[in-house]
All heavy atoms as TSV, in Angstrom:
chain	resi	resn	atom	element	x	y	z
A	1	MET	N	N	227.658	77.965	-75.789
A	1	MET	CA	C	226.947	79.183	-76.105
A	1	MET	C	C	225.458	78.857	-76.280
A	1	MET	O	O	225.098	77.857	-76.880
A	1	MET	CB	C	227.497	79.778	-77.390
A	1	MET	CG	C	226.986	81.159	-77.671
A	1	MET	SD	S	228.005	81.941	-78.894
A	1	MET	CE	C	226.797	82.245	-80.126
A	2	ALA	N	N	224.611	79.728	-75.779
A	2	ALA	CA	C	223.170	79.519	-75.829
A	2	ALA	C	C	222.626	79.774	-77.232
A	2	ALA	O	O	223.137	80.615	-77.967
A	2	ALA	CB	C	222.478	80.421	-74.838
A	3	LYS	N	N	221.581	79.041	-77.577
A	3	LYS	CA	C	220.942	79.232	-78.870
A	3	LYS	C	C	220.036	80.467	-78.824
A	3	LYS	O	O	219.460	80.792	-77.795
A	3	LYS	CB	C	220.064	78.034	-79.222
A	3	LYS	CG	C	220.822	76.799	-79.595
A	3	LYS	CD	C	219.839	75.726	-80.041
A	3	LYS	CE	C	220.533	74.500	-80.525
A	3	LYS	NZ	N	219.568	73.487	-80.980
A	4	THR	N	N	219.908	81.103	-79.948
A	4	THR	CA	C	219.018	82.252	-80.056
A	4	THR	C	C	217.583	81.753	-80.166
A	4	THR	O	O	217.294	80.820	-80.902
A	4	THR	CB	C	219.356	83.084	-81.309
A	4	THR	OG1	O	220.725	83.450	-81.244
A	4	THR	CG2	C	218.505	84.320	-81.380
A	5	ASN	N	N	216.699	82.381	-79.415
A	5	ASN	CA	C	215.289	82.011	-79.437
A	5	ASN	C	C	214.597	82.855	-80.510
A	5	ASN	O	O	214.102	83.950	-80.250
A	5	ASN	CB	C	214.665	82.239	-78.062
A	5	ASN	CG	C	213.270	81.694	-77.972
A	5	ASN	OD1	O	212.649	81.358	-78.979
A	5	ASN	ND2	N	212.766	81.607	-76.757
A	6	PHE	N	N	214.563	82.332	-81.735
A	6	PHE	CA	C	214.016	83.084	-82.850
A	6	PHE	C	C	212.522	83.336	-82.709
A	6	PHE	O	O	212.028	84.372	-83.136
A	6	PHE	CB	C	214.306	82.365	-84.173
A	6	PHE	CG	C	215.767	82.352	-84.515
A	6	PHE	CD1	C	216.501	81.192	-84.432
A	6	PHE	CD2	C	216.405	83.518	-84.929
A	6	PHE	CE1	C	217.853	81.185	-84.745
A	6	PHE	CE2	C	217.759	83.516	-85.243
A	6	PHE	CZ	C	218.480	82.344	-85.154
A	7	GLN	N	N	211.800	82.410	-82.131
A	7	GLN	CA	C	210.361	82.602	-81.962
A	7	GLN	C	C	210.080	83.780	-81.039
A	7	GLN	O	O	209.173	84.572	-81.287
A	7	GLN	CB	C	209.703	81.343	-81.409
A	7	GLN	CG	C	209.643	80.226	-82.434
A	7	GLN	CD	C	208.979	78.988	-81.872
A	7	GLN	OE1	O	209.047	78.720	-80.683
A	7	GLN	NE2	N	208.350	78.231	-82.753
A	8	TYR	N	N	210.856	83.904	-79.971
A	8	TYR	CA	C	210.682	85.023	-79.041
A	8	TYR	C	C	210.972	86.341	-79.746
A	8	TYR	O	O	210.212	87.301	-79.628
A	8	TYR	CB	C	211.609	84.856	-77.833
A	8	TYR	CG	C	211.574	86.032	-76.898
A	8	TYR	CD1	C	210.541	86.184	-75.992
A	8	TYR	CD2	C	212.567	87.007	-76.931
A	8	TYR	CE1	C	210.492	87.271	-75.130
A	8	TYR	CE2	C	212.533	88.092	-76.077
A	8	TYR	CZ	C	211.494	88.209	-75.182
A	8	TYR	OH	O	211.445	89.291	-74.341
A	9	GLU	N	N	212.075	86.386	-80.494
A	9	GLU	CA	C	212.441	87.614	-81.199
A	9	GLU	C	C	211.385	87.995	-82.228
A	9	GLU	O	O	211.027	89.168	-82.353
A	9	GLU	CB	C	213.803	87.447	-81.880
A	9	GLU	CG	C	214.951	87.360	-80.892
A	9	GLU	CD	C	216.289	87.157	-81.573
A	9	GLU	OE1	O	216.347	87.117	-82.814
A	9	GLU	OE2	O	217.286	87.051	-80.842
A	10	LYS	N	N	210.859	87.010	-82.953
A	10	LYS	CA	C	209.828	87.286	-83.943
A	10	LYS	C	C	208.574	87.829	-83.267
A	10	LYS	O	O	207.962	88.787	-83.745
A	10	LYS	CB	C	209.492	86.023	-84.724
A	10	LYS	CG	C	208.463	86.244	-85.806
A	10	LYS	CD	C	208.198	84.995	-86.600
A	10	LYS	CE	C	207.160	85.260	-87.669
A	10	LYS	NZ	N	206.846	84.065	-88.445
A	11	ARG	N	N	208.189	87.238	-82.159
A	11	ARG	CA	C	206.998	87.683	-81.432
A	11	ARG	C	C	207.167	89.127	-80.957
A	11	ARG	O	O	206.245	89.931	-81.035
A	11	ARG	CB	C	206.736	86.757	-80.238
A	11	ARG	CG	C	205.568	87.161	-79.384
A	11	ARG	CD	C	204.265	86.994	-80.115
A	11	ARG	NE	N	203.164	87.320	-79.217
A	11	ARG	CZ	C	202.036	87.870	-79.599
A	11	ARG	NH1	N	201.821	88.103	-80.866
A	11	ARG	NH2	N	201.103	88.150	-78.731
A	12	GLN	N	N	208.359	89.471	-80.482
A	12	GLN	CA	C	208.622	90.832	-80.027
A	12	GLN	C	C	208.520	91.822	-81.187
A	12	GLN	O	O	207.974	92.912	-81.041
A	12	GLN	CB	C	209.988	90.930	-79.353
A	12	GLN	CG	C	210.098	90.138	-78.065
A	12	GLN	CD	C	209.041	90.512	-77.065
A	12	GLN	OE1	O	208.861	91.676	-76.735
A	12	GLN	NE2	N	208.323	89.514	-76.571
A	13	ARG	N	N	209.042	91.445	-82.356
A	13	ARG	CA	C	208.941	92.311	-83.530
A	13	ARG	C	C	207.484	92.501	-83.930
A	13	ARG	O	O	207.057	93.614	-84.260
A	13	ARG	CB	C	209.728	91.725	-84.709
A	13	ARG	CG	C	211.226	91.865	-84.581
A	13	ARG	CD	C	211.936	91.546	-85.886
A	13	ARG	NE	N	211.609	90.239	-86.432
A	13	ARG	CZ	C	212.267	89.105	-86.174
A	13	ARG	NH1	N	213.297	89.124	-85.365
A	13	ARG	NH2	N	211.904	87.976	-86.720
A	14	GLU	N	N	206.706	91.414	-83.897
A	14	GLU	CA	C	205.294	91.494	-84.253
A	14	GLU	C	C	204.534	92.394	-83.282
A	14	GLU	O	O	203.691	93.194	-83.692
A	14	GLU	CB	C	204.665	90.106	-84.273
A	14	GLU	CG	C	205.147	89.251	-85.431
A	14	GLU	CD	C	204.669	87.809	-85.340
A	14	GLU	OE1	O	204.098	87.417	-84.293
A	14	GLU	OE2	O	204.862	87.075	-86.317
A	15	LEU	N	N	204.820	92.284	-81.990
A	15	LEU	CA	C	204.163	93.122	-80.995
A	15	LEU	C	C	204.506	94.589	-81.203
A	15	LEU	O	O	203.649	95.463	-81.054
A	15	LEU	CB	C	204.542	92.674	-79.580
A	15	LEU	CG	C	203.973	91.330	-79.133
A	15	LEU	CD1	C	204.575	90.925	-77.799
A	15	LEU	CD2	C	202.461	91.385	-79.047
A	16	GLU	N	N	205.758	94.867	-81.539
A	16	GLU	CA	C	206.185	96.243	-81.789
A	16	GLU	C	C	205.468	96.811	-83.013
A	16	GLU	O	O	205.000	97.948	-82.995
A	16	GLU	CB	C	207.703	96.300	-81.988
A	16	GLU	CG	C	208.249	97.680	-82.174
A	16	GLU	CD	C	208.165	98.527	-80.932
A	16	GLU	OE1	O	207.985	97.986	-79.823
A	16	GLU	OE2	O	208.285	99.760	-81.062
A	17	LYS	N	N	205.351	96.017	-84.069
A	17	LYS	CA	C	204.632	96.458	-85.263
A	17	LYS	C	C	203.174	96.756	-84.936
A	17	LYS	O	O	202.613	97.762	-85.378
A	17	LYS	CB	C	204.672	95.379	-86.351
A	17	LYS	CG	C	205.920	95.330	-87.153
A	17	LYS	CD	C	205.766	94.303	-88.256
A	17	LYS	CE	C	207.026	94.098	-89.030
A	17	LYS	NZ	N	206.865	93.077	-90.084
A	18	LYS	N	N	202.567	95.871	-84.157
A	18	LYS	CA	C	201.165	96.038	-83.791
A	18	LYS	C	C	200.977	97.309	-82.959
A	18	LYS	O	O	200.045	98.076	-83.186
A	18	LYS	CB	C	200.687	94.822	-83.001
A	18	LYS	CG	C	199.229	94.849	-82.667
A	18	LYS	CD	C	198.807	93.579	-81.949
A	18	LYS	CE	C	197.344	93.599	-81.624
A	18	LYS	NZ	N	196.911	92.403	-80.900
A	19	ARG	N	N	201.873	97.549	-82.015
A	19	ARG	CA	C	201.787	98.742	-81.173
A	19	ARG	C	C	201.906	100.010	-82.021
A	19	ARG	O	O	201.136	100.966	-81.855
A	19	ARG	CB	C	202.881	98.718	-80.112
A	19	ARG	CG	C	202.808	99.889	-79.140
A	19	ARG	CD	C	203.974	99.907	-78.186
A	19	ARG	NE	N	205.250	100.078	-78.860
A	19	ARG	CZ	C	205.743	101.266	-79.269
A	19	ARG	NH1	N	205.066	102.360	-79.064
A	19	ARG	NH2	N	206.915	101.340	-79.863
A	20	LYS	N	N	202.862	100.022	-82.942
A	20	LYS	CA	C	203.049	101.187	-83.798
A	20	LYS	C	C	201.837	101.422	-84.696
A	20	LYS	O	O	201.419	102.553	-84.904
A	20	LYS	CB	C	204.312	101.038	-84.643
A	20	LYS	CG	C	205.581	101.228	-83.847
A	20	LYS	CD	C	206.799	101.151	-84.735
A	20	LYS	CE	C	208.059	101.361	-83.917
A	20	LYS	NZ	N	209.251	101.359	-84.776
A	21	ALA	N	N	201.257	100.333	-85.216
A	21	ALA	CA	C	200.084	100.455	-86.065
A	21	ALA	C	C	198.901	101.018	-85.282
A	21	ALA	O	O	198.143	101.855	-85.789
A	21	ALA	CB	C	199.719	99.110	-86.678
A	22	GLU	N	N	198.745	100.590	-84.033
A	22	GLU	CA	C	197.658	101.100	-83.201
A	22	GLU	C	C	197.846	102.585	-82.900
A	22	GLU	O	O	196.886	103.359	-82.930
A	22	GLU	CB	C	197.568	100.307	-81.895
A	22	GLU	CG	C	197.034	98.910	-82.092
A	22	GLU	CD	C	197.105	98.061	-80.839
A	22	GLU	OE1	O	197.695	98.505	-79.831
A	22	GLU	OE2	O	196.563	96.944	-80.876
A	23	GLU	N	N	199.088	102.994	-82.620
A	23	GLU	CA	C	199.365	104.406	-82.370
A	23	GLU	C	C	199.070	105.248	-83.610
A	23	GLU	O	O	198.498	106.325	-83.517
A	23	GLU	CB	C	200.811	104.602	-81.939
A	23	GLU	CG	C	201.106	104.107	-80.546
A	23	GLU	CD	C	202.562	104.274	-80.157
A	23	GLU	OE1	O	203.359	104.799	-80.972
A	23	GLU	OE2	O	202.906	103.863	-79.036
A	24	LYS	N	N	199.450	104.731	-84.772
A	24	LYS	CA	C	199.209	105.455	-86.018
A	24	LYS	C	C	197.716	105.584	-86.272
A	24	LYS	O	O	197.235	106.663	-86.649
A	24	LYS	CB	C	199.874	104.719	-87.182
A	24	LYS	CG	C	199.780	105.432	-88.502
A	24	LYS	CD	C	200.538	104.694	-89.579
A	24	LYS	CE	C	200.460	105.419	-90.894
A	24	LYS	NZ	N	201.192	104.705	-91.956
A	25	ALA	N	N	196.971	104.509	-86.055
A	25	ALA	CA	C	195.517	104.554	-86.244
A	25	ALA	C	C	194.882	105.546	-85.275
A	25	ALA	O	O	193.953	106.280	-85.641
A	25	ALA	CB	C	194.925	103.167	-86.052
A	26	LYS	N	N	195.384	105.587	-84.058
A	26	LYS	CA	C	194.860	106.522	-83.059
A	26	LYS	C	C	195.120	107.967	-83.497
A	26	LYS	O	O	194.238	108.817	-83.410
A	26	LYS	CB	C	195.520	106.250	-81.716
A	26	LYS	CG	C	195.037	107.133	-80.598
A	26	LYS	CD	C	195.749	106.813	-79.302
A	26	LYS	CE	C	195.383	107.779	-78.209
A	26	LYS	NZ	N	196.147	107.564	-76.992
A	27	ARG	N	N	196.325	108.246	-83.968
A	27	ARG	CA	C	196.647	109.590	-84.434
A	27	ARG	C	C	195.770	109.988	-85.621
A	27	ARG	O	O	195.288	111.115	-85.693
A	27	ARG	CB	C	198.123	109.691	-84.828
A	27	ARG	CG	C	199.070	109.733	-83.651
A	27	ARG	CD	C	200.467	110.130	-84.087
A	27	ARG	NE	N	200.999	109.292	-85.144
A	27	ARG	CZ	C	201.760	108.217	-84.954
A	27	ARG	NH1	N	202.072	107.843	-83.737
A	27	ARG	NH2	N	202.221	107.525	-85.981
A	28	LYS	N	N	195.560	109.038	-86.546
A	28	LYS	CA	C	194.724	109.325	-87.708
A	28	LYS	C	C	193.298	109.626	-87.279
A	28	LYS	O	O	192.655	110.539	-87.793
A	28	LYS	CB	C	194.728	108.149	-88.684
A	28	LYS	CG	C	195.924	108.095	-89.582
A	28	LYS	CD	C	195.737	107.026	-90.627
A	28	LYS	CE	C	196.729	107.189	-91.746
A	28	LYS	NZ	N	196.478	106.241	-92.832
A	29	ALA	N	N	192.773	108.856	-86.345
A	29	ALA	CA	C	191.405	109.063	-85.870
A	29	ALA	C	C	191.274	110.417	-85.190
A	29	ALA	O	O	190.278	111.124	-85.390
A	29	ALA	CB	C	191.008	107.946	-84.908
A	30	GLU	N	N	192.258	110.799	-84.410
A	30	GLU	CA	C	192.230	112.096	-83.738
A	30	GLU	C	C	192.300	113.228	-84.752
A	30	GLU	O	O	191.603	114.229	-84.619
A	30	GLU	CB	C	193.369	112.208	-82.729
A	30	GLU	CG	C	193.169	111.348	-81.504
A	30	GLU	CD	C	194.349	111.377	-80.560
A	30	GLU	OE1	O	195.397	111.969	-80.917
A	30	GLU	OE2	O	194.236	110.796	-79.476
A	31	ALA	N	N	193.133	113.072	-85.761
A	31	ALA	CA	C	193.269	114.096	-86.786
A	31	ALA	C	C	191.967	114.221	-87.574
A	31	ALA	O	O	191.551	115.319	-87.936
A	31	ALA	CB	C	194.426	113.774	-87.712
A	32	LYS	N	N	191.324	113.099	-87.828
A	32	LYS	CA	C	190.070	113.103	-88.577
A	32	LYS	C	C	188.977	113.821	-87.794
A	32	LYS	O	O	188.148	114.521	-88.364
A	32	LYS	CB	C	189.641	111.665	-88.875
A	32	LYS	CG	C	188.471	111.550	-89.802
A	32	LYS	CD	C	188.191	110.114	-90.161
A	32	LYS	CE	C	187.052	110.018	-91.162
A	32	LYS	NZ	N	186.769	108.633	-91.525
A	33	GLN	N	N	188.988	113.667	-86.484
A	33	GLN	CA	C	187.999	114.312	-85.644
A	33	GLN	C	C	188.342	115.782	-85.397
A	33	GLN	O	O	187.533	116.524	-84.863
A	33	GLN	CB	C	187.880	113.598	-84.298
A	33	GLN	CG	C	187.304	112.209	-84.412
A	33	GLN	CD	C	187.281	111.497	-83.075
A	33	GLN	OE1	O	187.793	112.006	-82.091
A	33	GLN	NE2	N	186.706	110.314	-83.052
A	34	GLY	N	N	189.556	116.176	-85.743
A	34	GLY	CA	C	189.963	117.563	-85.570
A	34	GLY	C	C	190.417	117.877	-84.160
A	34	GLY	O	O	190.471	119.022	-83.764
A	35	LYS	N	N	190.755	116.867	-83.391
A	35	LYS	CA	C	191.182	117.091	-82.008
A	35	LYS	C	C	192.571	117.691	-81.933
A	35	LYS	O	O	192.869	118.478	-81.054
A	35	LYS	CB	C	191.175	115.781	-81.219
A	35	LYS	CG	C	189.807	115.295	-80.884
A	35	LYS	CD	C	189.887	114.086	-79.999
A	35	LYS	CE	C	188.526	113.596	-79.589
A	35	LYS	NZ	N	188.583	112.432	-78.741
A	36	GLY	N	N	193.457	117.269	-82.809
A	36	GLY	CA	C	194.838	117.725	-82.699
A	36	GLY	C	C	195.468	117.933	-84.055
A	36	GLY	O	O	194.901	117.603	-85.089
A	37	THR	N	N	196.657	118.499	-84.002
A	37	THR	CA	C	197.433	118.691	-85.206
A	37	THR	C	C	198.688	117.858	-85.092
A	37	THR	O	O	199.055	117.406	-84.007
A	37	THR	CB	C	197.817	120.170	-85.389
A	37	THR	OG1	O	198.590	120.582	-84.279
A	37	THR	CG2	C	196.579	121.049	-85.527
A	38	GLU	N	N	199.354	117.676	-86.198
A	38	GLU	CA	C	200.597	116.922	-86.157
A	38	GLU	C	C	201.604	117.651	-85.291
A	38	GLU	O	O	201.733	118.867	-85.339
A	38	GLU	CB	C	201.160	116.763	-87.569
A	38	GLU	CG	C	200.389	115.768	-88.403
A	38	GLU	CD	C	201.079	115.508	-89.729
A	38	GLU	OE1	O	202.320	115.418	-89.744
A	38	GLU	OE2	O	200.374	115.408	-90.726
A	39	GLY	N	N	202.327	116.909	-84.479
A	39	GLY	CA	C	203.351	117.506	-83.649
A	39	GLY	C	C	202.866	117.899	-82.273
A	39	GLY	O	O	203.624	118.445	-81.486
A	40	ASP	N	N	201.595	117.670	-81.951
A	40	ASP	CA	C	201.090	117.999	-80.613
A	40	ASP	C	C	201.801	117.165	-79.549
A	40	ASP	O	O	202.186	117.666	-78.513
A	40	ASP	CB	C	199.583	117.742	-80.507
A	40	ASP	CG	C	198.767	118.896	-81.058
A	40	ASP	OD1	O	199.362	119.941	-81.368
A	40	ASP	OD2	O	197.540	118.725	-81.172
A	41	ALA	N	N	201.937	115.897	-79.807
A	41	ALA	CA	C	202.536	114.999	-78.829
A	41	ALA	C	C	203.781	114.357	-79.430
A	41	ALA	O	O	203.786	113.946	-80.575
A	41	ALA	CB	C	201.544	113.915	-78.431
A	42	THR	N	N	204.811	114.285	-78.626
A	42	THR	CA	C	206.023	113.616	-79.074
A	42	THR	C	C	205.851	112.123	-78.892
A	42	THR	O	O	205.019	111.676	-78.098
A	42	THR	CB	C	207.245	114.096	-78.266
A	42	THR	OG1	O	207.037	113.755	-76.911
A	42	THR	CG2	C	207.449	115.593	-78.408
A	43	PRO	N	N	206.618	111.295	-79.571
A	43	PRO	CA	C	206.503	109.843	-79.387
A	43	PRO	C	C	206.706	109.410	-77.937
A	43	PRO	O	O	206.097	108.466	-77.476
A	43	PRO	CB	C	207.603	109.285	-80.286
A	43	PRO	CG	C	207.813	110.337	-81.322
A	43	PRO	CD	C	207.539	111.650	-80.633
A	44	ALA	N	N	207.559	110.130	-77.195
A	44	ALA	CA	C	207.779	109.777	-75.790
A	44	ALA	C	C	206.503	109.987	-74.982
A	44	ALA	O	O	206.192	109.202	-74.095
A	44	ALA	CB	C	208.916	110.605	-75.202
A	45	GLU	N	N	205.754	111.043	-75.294
A	45	GLU	CA	C	204.505	111.297	-74.575
A	45	GLU	C	C	203.476	110.230	-74.889
A	45	GLU	O	O	202.734	109.797	-74.027
A	45	GLU	CB	C	203.952	112.666	-74.955
A	45	GLU	CG	C	204.769	113.820	-74.432
A	45	GLU	CD	C	204.295	115.151	-74.973
A	45	GLU	OE1	O	203.333	115.170	-75.766
A	45	GLU	OE2	O	204.902	116.164	-74.608
A	46	GLU	N	N	203.424	109.794	-76.136
A	46	GLU	CA	C	202.448	108.786	-76.531
A	46	GLU	C	C	202.725	107.440	-75.875
A	46	GLU	O	O	201.809	106.713	-75.539
A	46	GLU	CB	C	202.451	108.618	-78.045
A	46	GLU	CG	C	201.929	109.836	-78.762
A	46	GLU	CD	C	202.061	109.703	-80.263
A	46	GLU	OE1	O	202.543	108.673	-80.743
A	46	GLU	OE2	O	201.672	110.649	-80.937
A	47	SER	N	N	203.981	107.125	-75.672
A	47	SER	CA	C	204.303	105.833	-75.098
A	47	SER	C	C	204.254	105.844	-73.578
A	47	SER	O	O	204.371	104.814	-72.944
A	47	SER	CB	C	205.687	105.366	-75.565
A	47	SER	OG	O	206.673	106.244	-75.068
A	48	GLY	N	N	204.086	107.018	-72.978
A	48	GLY	CA	C	203.960	107.104	-71.532
A	48	GLY	C	C	205.291	107.208	-70.804
A	48	GLY	O	O	205.352	107.088	-69.592
A	49	GLU	N	N	206.360	107.450	-71.518
A	49	GLU	CA	C	207.670	107.546	-70.879
A	49	GLU	C	C	207.769	108.781	-69.991
A	49	GLU	O	O	208.467	108.787	-68.994
A	49	GLU	CB	C	208.771	107.561	-71.926
A	49	GLU	CG	C	208.902	106.240	-72.655
A	49	GLU	CD	C	209.913	106.299	-73.796
A	49	GLU	OE1	O	210.620	107.323	-73.909
A	49	GLU	OE2	O	210.003	105.320	-74.531
A	50	ASP	N	N	207.053	109.846	-70.350
A	50	ASP	CA	C	207.090	111.066	-69.547
A	50	ASP	C	C	206.403	110.893	-68.214
A	50	ASP	O	O	206.684	111.628	-67.274
A	50	ASP	CB	C	206.464	112.230	-70.306
A	50	ASP	CG	C	207.356	112.738	-71.432
A	50	ASP	OD1	O	208.556	112.429	-71.388
A	50	ASP	OD2	O	206.849	113.455	-72.316
A	51	ALA	N	N	205.486	109.962	-68.127
A	51	ALA	CA	C	204.767	109.744	-66.875
A	51	ALA	C	C	205.738	109.379	-65.760
A	51	ALA	O	O	205.568	109.785	-64.606
A	51	ALA	CB	C	203.722	108.648	-67.049
A	52	GLU	N	N	206.775	108.635	-66.096
A	52	GLU	CA	C	207.778	108.259	-65.103
A	52	GLU	C	C	208.597	109.470	-64.668
A	52	GLU	O	O	208.942	109.621	-63.513
A	52	GLU	CB	C	208.709	107.188	-65.668
A	52	GLU	CG	C	208.005	105.884	-65.972
A	52	GLU	CD	C	208.915	104.910	-66.694
A	52	GLU	OE1	O	210.114	105.225	-66.881
A	52	GLU	OE2	O	208.444	103.850	-67.076
A	53	LYS	N	N	208.873	110.368	-65.597
A	53	LYS	CA	C	209.686	111.539	-65.295
A	53	LYS	C	C	208.926	112.561	-64.474
A	53	LYS	O	O	209.513	113.298	-63.695
A	53	LYS	CB	C	210.154	112.189	-66.609
A	53	LYS	CG	C	211.100	111.328	-67.404
A	53	LYS	CD	C	211.451	112.013	-68.694
A	53	LYS	CE	C	212.313	111.124	-69.570
A	53	LYS	NZ	N	212.578	111.751	-70.864
A	54	GLU	N	N	207.604	112.643	-64.662
A	54	GLU	CA	C	206.804	113.647	-63.980
A	54	GLU	C	C	206.629	113.369	-62.491
A	54	GLU	O	O	206.373	114.266	-61.713
A	54	GLU	CB	C	205.436	113.747	-64.647
A	54	GLU	CG	C	205.497	114.322	-66.041
A	54	GLU	CD	C	204.152	114.352	-66.722
A	54	GLU	OE1	O	203.147	114.054	-66.041
A	54	GLU	OE2	O	204.097	114.674	-67.914
A	55	GLN	N	N	206.762	112.143	-62.089
A	55	GLN	CA	C	206.563	111.799	-60.681
A	55	GLN	C	C	207.786	112.239	-59.883
A	55	GLN	O	O	208.900	111.808	-60.118
A	55	GLN	CB	C	206.355	110.301	-60.523
A	55	GLN	CG	C	205.100	109.814	-61.198
A	55	GLN	CD	C	204.977	108.298	-61.129
A	55	GLN	OE1	O	205.877	107.629	-60.653
A	55	GLN	NE2	N	203.866	107.788	-61.602
A	56	ASP	N	N	207.550	113.122	-58.905
A	56	ASP	CA	C	208.636	113.603	-58.075
A	56	ASP	C	C	208.855	112.632	-56.914
A	56	ASP	O	O	207.900	112.135	-56.338
A	56	ASP	CB	C	208.309	114.983	-57.506
A	56	ASP	CG	C	208.249	116.039	-58.589
A	56	ASP	OD1	O	208.970	115.899	-59.589
A	56	ASP	OD2	O	207.504	117.004	-58.423
A	57	PRO	N	N	210.116	112.375	-56.557
A	57	PRO	CA	C	210.392	111.446	-55.451
A	57	PRO	C	C	210.223	112.104	-54.084
A	57	PRO	O	O	210.831	111.696	-53.119
A	57	PRO	CB	C	211.842	111.024	-55.694
A	57	PRO	CG	C	212.440	112.167	-56.446
A	57	PRO	CD	C	211.314	112.751	-57.269
A	58	ALA	N	N	209.409	113.123	-53.969
A	58	ALA	CA	C	209.232	113.871	-52.718
A	58	ALA	C	C	208.407	113.139	-51.713
A	58	ALA	O	O	207.709	112.294	-51.745
A	58	ALA	CB	C	208.580	115.222	-53.002
């Protein structure tokens, strides 16, 4: 059985935390500037997941 690569898993957790913190800071900055209100964008929109869905295979 293969050993678990704990360093890789830790790095992935750290990157996820950093990404979430950056998104939160971005939302706070936008709210401070009065650009948007809470609930304008869903988490899927912020992460760009909808961009894949919007492209039609035509």
